[in-house]
N, C-alpha and C positions, 0 to 999 in steps of 0.2 A: 530895386529901381522901378520895375512894372507896377509894385503896387503904390509906389509914390505918384507915378503918373495916374493910376487908377483913383486915388485919392482926390484927385484934381478934377475928376470927370464925374463925380457923383453929383450931378445936376440937380437931383431931387432933394439933396440935403446940404445943409450948409457946412463950411468949414469945420465949425466947433461940434456939428453934430457927428461928421464921420471921424474926426479926430479930436477928440474933447481932452485936449492937453490943458484945458483950464484946471487951477487948484480944486480941491474937493471943497464942497460948501462947508461941510462941518469937519474940522481938524480932528476933534476927539473922535468922532464916529470912524473917519479914515484910519486913525491909528488902530483901534478896535479890529476893523476890518482886515487890516494887514495882519495883526497877531492872530486872529481867527483863522484865516485862509492859508497864512503860512504853515499853521500846525496841520492843516489839511493837507498841503502838498508833502510835507514831512510824512504823514501817515499813508499817503498813497506809496511811498516806496516799499512798504510791507505788503501792499496789494500785488505790487509789480513783481516783488521777491517770491509771492506764492505762485504767481503765474510762471515764473521761471523754474520753480521747483516742481511744477506739473509738468512743463515741457520735458525738464530732465528726466522725470519719471517715465515718459513715453519714448525716451531716447532721442529727444531733440535738444540740441544745444545751440544757443545764440552765438554767431560769430562775434568775436571781441577783438577790434583792430589793436594791433601792437602800437603802443605810444612809447616815445623815448623819453623817460623820466629824467628830469633834470631839477636840482635844488638851486640853481644859480637864481640871483634876486631879479635879474632881468626875465628869465623865464617865468617865475613865480608871478611876477607883476602882469606879464602878458596873459597869463593863464585867467587872472582875475579880472583884468581888463576886457577880455574876450567874452568869457562866460558870464560874469556878474554885471558888466556894464553893456557892452555891445548887443549881446543877446537879448536881454530883458527890453531894451529900447526897440530894437527891430522887430522882434517877434510879438511884442505887445502892439506896436504900429500896424503890423499884418493882421493879427488874428482877432484882436480885440477892438483893432480900429477899423480898417478898410474893410474886413470882411464881417465882423459882428454887428457894427454898428447900423448899416444899411438894413440888416436882417431884422433889426428890432421893430421894423413895420408890421412884421408877421408874428410879434409877440416876444416878450423877453426871454422866456424859457426855450422856444424854439432858436432864437438867435444865440443863445448860450451854448446849447449841446450842439447845434450845426457847427459853429466855430470851433468848439472843444474837439469834436469829431475829426475835424481837419486837422487841427492842432496835434491830436494824437498820431493820424497817419503820417503826419510830416517827420515824425520821430524815428519811422523807418525800421521799426523791430517790435516784436510783441510785447516785451515788458515796456520798452519805451512808448508804445501806443498807450498801454493802459496808465502808466504813471502821468504820461502827458495829458490824456484825455481826462483824468480825475482832477489834475491840476488845473486843466483849460476850464473846467466847469467853476472850479472855485474861483479863479481869476476873473473870469466872464461876470459871475455874480457879484463880486466885489466891485468891478468896474462899473456896473450898473447901479449898484446900491450908493456908491459915493458919486456917480457921475462924473468920474475923473479917470484918465487914462493913467494917470501918475500913481493911482492906488495900485493898479495892476503891474505896473512897472516895478513897484516897491515891493511887492510881494514876490515876482519873479526875481527881483535883485536878491532877496533874501534867502530864496531857495537855492540860487545857483551859487550866491557866496558861500552858503553853508557847505554845499557839495563840493566846491573847490577847496574850501577850507579844511574839511575832514580828509580829503584826498591828498592834500599837500602835507597835512600833519602825518598821516600813515607812511608817506613817502619819507619824509625827513625822520621821523620817530618810528620805524616798523615794531617796536616793542610796545608802543602806545597801547594802553589798557582799554579794551574795549568798553568796559565798565563804565569809564569816564565818558565815552561818546553815549552810550545808552541813557546816562544821567541826564545828559544835555538834550537828548530828545524827549525824555520824559518831561522836563522842565518846558521845553517848547510846545509840547503838547497840552500840558496842564495849564499853561497861561493862554493858549488859544481856546480852551474850553471854558475858561473863566471870561475871556473876552466875548465869546459867543453868548454866554449866560446874560452878560450885561446888555449887549446887543438887543436880545430878545425882550429883557426888562424894560428897556427904554421903547420898545416896539420899532427898532430901527430896521428890521428885516420885513420889509414889504415892496411888493411889486406893482407896477401898473399894468391894468388890464390890456389885453391885445385889443386893438382896433380893427384887426384884419378879421374879414367874414370867411376866410379860407379855412377849410377844416385842415386837420394836421397832414392827413394823408397827401392832399393837394400841395402843402407847403413843401414836403417831402420830395414828392415827385418833381415840383417845379424848379427846386434848387438842385437837387442831387442827380437828377435824370438829365441835365442839359448837357451837350455834346463837350464842352470843355471840362465840366466837372466829371463827367464818365472817364475821360482820359486821364485826367489828374488821379482819380481814386485808382484807376487800373495800374497807373505808375507806382503809387503809394504801396498797393498791395503787393506788386511786383517785387519792390524793394524791401519789403517786409518778409517775403518767402526767402529772399535771396540772403537775409541775414541770419537764417536757420541752417544748421548742419544737421542733417541727419545721421 
């Protein structure tokens, strides 16, 4: 709700600039972007798993909340609705819309990385931060390249749908062969790599130059050292440390 009202107060940008819910200009390019950056999100799981292994190696374990598993059709449907539909819509509205779009006046790369950093912190655990930061960078670039928030929502949907699907399959079929899942991951990453090559070949990966005269240090200081942002970051860091059991 606060982000909704904030989006209505961005006087220096038009509605479609703050929340570009317009369809992507090039449908074929949009599909390639979704396939490419969905593969990046899947690959980010391995980086997050590596961080989890490192933490375990030094005696730190992340707190995992207990979830009551259920295979009833209603619960499964609600899981998909919350994770694969509601979360992509709301989180992309906030992070790649209200937060990232106004920052683009300081440069595309700064906007992507700053919003991805906040996206990572909002996931409130070390592995969650790593995964969400990498995914946030991928989705941010996809939104900028496609000029449409729907592409980011589609990538987010694919990632969350995949995660819930695998979780539900393991819950329903504990004996599920992990080789099947690994094969699926390999196919997704291979398709993403081919899509990326096609985008490069078609010269579709290009960004506008920043119109800002501010140096990177000034941008970082101006955005991250404001009082609200310092308080928010402090809260994020606190919750991340709370998620670790020593």
